[in-house]
N, C-alpha and C positions, 0 to 999 in steps of 0.2 A: 913582549906582547904589545900590540897596539892598544892605546887607551880606549876603554869602552865609552862610547858616546852617552851623554846624559839622556835618559828616557823621559817620556812625557810625565809620568807620575812623579819622578824625582824633581823635574822642573817645577811642577805644581807645588810640591812640598817646600822646595827652596824659596819659591816666590811667596808663599804664605809666611815663612820665617822672615824673609826680608820685610814684608809688610808689617809684621809684629814689631820688628826693630825700628822701622820708620815711625811707628805710632807712639813711641816714647817721647817725641819732641815736645808735644804740648804740655804734658805733666811735668817734665823736667824744666821747661822754660818758666813755668809758674813758680818754681822754687828759687829763681834767681833773685839776688838781693839788690844789686845796684846797676847792672849792665843794661843800658837802654837798647832800643830796637836795632839800630845799625851796628852797635858794638857787639851785641849778641850774634848778629848775622856774620860779622867779620870773624869773630873768634871761632865760631862753629866751622866756617869755611876754611879758616887757617889750620885748625887741627885736623880737618879732613885732608887737606893738602899735605900736611906733614905725615899723617898716617899712611897715605898712599905712596909717599916718597919711600917708605920702608916696604910696604906690601907689594907694590908692583915689581921691583927688581928681584925680590925674594921669590915671587911667583913666576914671573916671565923672563927673568935674567936681566942683566944690565943693558942688554941690547934694546930694551923697551924704549929707552930715551932716544936712541937713534931712529927707531921706527916712528916715534911721535914726530920727530923733526922731518921725516920724509913723507909723512901722511898728507893726504890732500884735504880739500875743503870739508869733506863729510865729517871727519873727526873733529874739526874745529867748530863746525855748526852744531854737532852734538854737545860739545863742551859749552857753547853758549846756551843751549837749551838747559843743561844741568845748572848753569850759573843762574839763569832766570828762576828755575825751580827753587834752588837753595835760598836765594835772596827774597823772592816774593813770599815764600812760605813763612819765614821768620818775621818779616815786617807785618804780614797780615795777622799773625798771632798777637801783635801788640794793639791791633785796631778792633778786634772782635773776639768772640769766644773760640775756644778750641774746636767745639762741635761745628760751629758755623764755617770755620776754615776747612775742616775735614770734609764736610758734606759738599762744599763747593768743588772739591777735587773730584767728586763723583761725576762731573761733566766729562771727565776724561774718556770713558769708553765710547761714547757717541762720537766725540771728536776723533778718537783714534780709528774707529771703524770707518768713518767717512774718509779720513786721510788714507787708510790702507786701501780702500776701494778706489779712490781717485788717483793715487800716485803709484800704488803697487799692483793694481789690478786684482786685489785679493777679494775673492767671492766669499761672502759671509753666509754661513748656514742659517736657516730660519731660526733655530734655537738661540743663536747669538743675537739676532735682531730682537727677538722677543725679550731676552734677558736685558738688553740695553733699554728697551721700552719700559719694562717694569722698573728697572733701576732709575730710569729718568723720571718716572712718575713719583717715586719716592723723593727724589731730589727736588722736583718742582714743589711738592708738598712742603718740604723744609724751607726751600728758597723763598717762597711767598711769605711765610711768617717772618723770616729774617729781614726781608726788605721792608715789610710793614713796621718793623721795630726800629728802623733808622740805622741799620748796620751796613749801609750800602758801600762805604769806602773800604772797609775790610773785605767785603765780598768781592769788590772790583779788583783789589790787589791779589786776593786768593785765586781769582779766576785766571790769572797769568800762569799759575802752576799747571792746571790741566792742559792749557793750550801748548805750553812748552813740552809737557810730557808726551802729548799726542804726537807732536812733531818729532820728538826724539825716538819714540817706539817705531814709528813708520820708517824713520831713517835707518835705525839699527836693523830692522828686518829687510830693508832694501839692500843694505850692504851684505847681510848674511846670504842673500840669494845670489850674489855674484860669483863668477868663477874664481876671482881673486879678491875675496872680501877683506875689508879693512878691519883690524882689531879695534872695536869700539870701547873696550874696557878703559883704556887710558883717558877717554873723554871725561870720565868722572873726575879724574885728577885735574884736567884742564878747567872743568867747570868750577871746582873749588878754588883754583888759582884766580880765575877771572872774578868770581864773587868776592874773594878776599881783597883783591886789588881795587875793585870798584867801591866797596863799602868802607875801606880803611879811611879815606879822607872824610867821609860822612860820620865816622865813629870817633874821630880825633877831637879832643884828647881822651885817651882810654882811661876808664875809671872802674872797671870790673874788679870785684874783690877776689881773693884767693878761692873762696867758696864758689863763686861764679865760674872761675876759670876751670876748676875741677869738673863742674857739671858740663860746661861747654866742651871740654876736652873729651868727656865721655860721649857727648852727642857727635862730635866730629868723627870718632872712631866707630862707635857702636850703632849710631843712628843714621850715619851717612856713608862713611867709607865702605864698610863691610856690606851692608844691605844693597847699596847702589851697584857695587860690583856683582853681587849675586843676581840682581835683577837683569843686568845686561847679559849675563850668562844664560839666564832663563829665557830671555827674548830670542836667543838663537834657536830654541826648541819650540817654544809656544808662539802662537800667532800674536800679532800686535794687539788686536782687540781682546784676546784672552789674557794677556799680561795686564792690560789696563783694567779688565774686569776683576781679576784677582787683587789688583792694587786697591780696589774699593774696600777691602777688608780693613784698611787703615782707618776708614771712617768709623767702623765699629770698635776696633781695638783702641784707637786713640780717644774716642769719646768716653769709653768705659774707664780708661786709665785716668783721664782728667776728672772724671766723676769721683772715682775712688781716691785718687792721690792728691787732687787739688780742690775738691769740693764744688766743681762746676757741674751742677745738676742739669742734664739735658732736658730741653722742653719736650712736651708730648709729640710735637711735630717731628723732632729729631728721632725720637724713639720709634714711632710708627714708620717714618720714612726709612730709617735704618733697617727695620725688619723687611721692608720691601726689597732693599738692596741685597740683604742676605739671601732672601728667597731667590732672587735673580741669579746670584752667584751659585747657589746650591743646585738649582735646576739646570743651569748651563753646564756645570762640571759633571753632573750625574748623567745627562744625556750624551755628553762628549765621551765619557767613559764607556757607556753602553755601545756607542757607535764604533769605537776603536775595537772593542771585544768582538763585535759582530764581524768586522773586517778581518780580524785575525782568525776567527773561526771559519770564515769563507776561504781564506788563504793561509792555512797553518804552515809554519816552518817545517821542512822535511824531517820526518822522524819524530815529530812532537804532536801530542794531542792536547787540546785545550779544554778547560772545564766548561760546564754549562754556565749560562749567564745568570748570575745571582748578584744581588747588591752586596758590597763589601761588608764584612763584619765590623761592628762598632768597637 
């Protein structure tokens, strides 16, 4: 039987899971004993690279390496985007708080929406623009307080992450819409390779303890390799702005984990701004679910009846 394509609801759930896995970086990084910024970045990227050396051929067969070699510039550009995200995120964590880094990432949906509109011709529904505006208001609230406290350097480095992420999601969706799309999953492996190669000279001589290596290996596999692959798969089903909006959950998850696990208490601006972000996400997804069900009721599959529209059970 042909493989059943991933549905929208499945893609949303997998993207939320990926976001939860991403959000562990801050709290784990705060437990490191001796690894400085660039060494932490190197080891995390290196372990991601090694993890995907195993995952990719098991999943896609040994021919994946030949396909990477024959791929064009789109795959390599996506790899560079992943490398920027991997590197800038870890460096930013050493310059400012976890919450500040995470809320800076929330600039991503606006950048992604603009990129999708300019380069992919993607028309955004009004609900998505409203969600972006509400989330943006929450970020501006947080951003102003952080700049006033003198955390500009960390914020500037962290801002590289949503710029690279927006470029990447637009690129992935552009490739997915082609008649002969390029498989963009191996770009995560390329990104890890590029990040490790760039940061190794800056990390030398290596001085991480065994304790640090265990934590960074866990980040490489569980915080980067697996969720990044999941996010690329989800981007084949979800629109680029929707992927970016769901990715904002990392702001909430990561801030809470750093609060509980590392004692970094978020400021009131982070709390209230985060609530606005959550409201934007919930509203956008609720309206999207209702719109899909209305379309299905208007054009039901042959021989099937659909239930009346009611909110899902908690």
